[in-house]
N, C-alpha and C positions, 0 to 999 in steps of 0.2 A: 432830682438833681441831674442836670445834663452832664454828659461826658464830653470833654474837649480833647482834641488831638493836638499834640505839640511835636515839633521837630527841632533838633539842635544843629549846630554848625557842623558837627561830626557826622551827621546823617542818621542819628538815632531817632526813631519815631516812638512816641509813647502817649498813652491816654491817661487823663486825670479826671476824676469825678469831682466837680466843683459846683458851688452854688452860684447864682447869678451875680451876687455882690462880692464874691471872693476875688482877690487879686490874682492876675495871671501868673503862672509858674515862670520864673525868670531863668532857671538853669536846669540842665538835664540831670536826672537822678543817677545816670550811669557814669558820665564823664565830667559833670559839673561845668560844662560849657554853656554859653548863653543859648536859650531856646526861644522859639516864637510859636504862636498859635497858628495852626493850619486850618484854613476854612474849606469845607467841603459842602457840596450841595446836599440838601436834605433829600432822602429817598422818597419817592412817591409810590404809595401803595393803593391800588384800586381794589375795592371790595364790591361784592355784589355780582350782578350779571354782566358787568363790563361797562366801561366808560364809552367806548366807541359804539358798541351795539345798541346802547340805550339812548344815547344823545345825538349821534351823528350819522348813523346808518340810515339808508333809505327805508322808508316805511313800506311794508308789503300791503298791497291793496286787499280789501276784504273780498270774500267770495262773491257777494252781490255786486260790488263795484267792478270786479273783473269780468263777470258775464255781461254786464251792461256795456263795458268798454269794448268787448269783442263784437257785440252786435252793432255798435256804432262804427267800428272800424270796417266791418264787412259791408255796411251800407255805404260808407264813404268810398270804399274801393270799387263798388259797383257803379257809383255815380260818375266817376271820370270816364269810364269805358264808353257809355253812350255819347257823352259829349265829344270824345275824341273821334268816335265813328261818324258823328254828324259833321264834324269838320272835314273828314275825308270825303264826304259826299259832295261838298261844295266845289 
């Protein structure tokens, strides 16, 4: 059974455990003034290794992919050097 939070006109806050089909509480149990249900957002609880780290974080490259990327970056960095030196010769 859910717990509902209520507030009265005098500023008293109280909680009542009610079923889904029960009528809302119409008066405060302390002062007998009219009360109304207070709506609050439901809390979000993340369990496990984490929401951000498992779903949205950047993926770390594997060891094989990392060594291949470094060799391609070294060859690409050596390629522009000769082409720029050949343009200086002109």
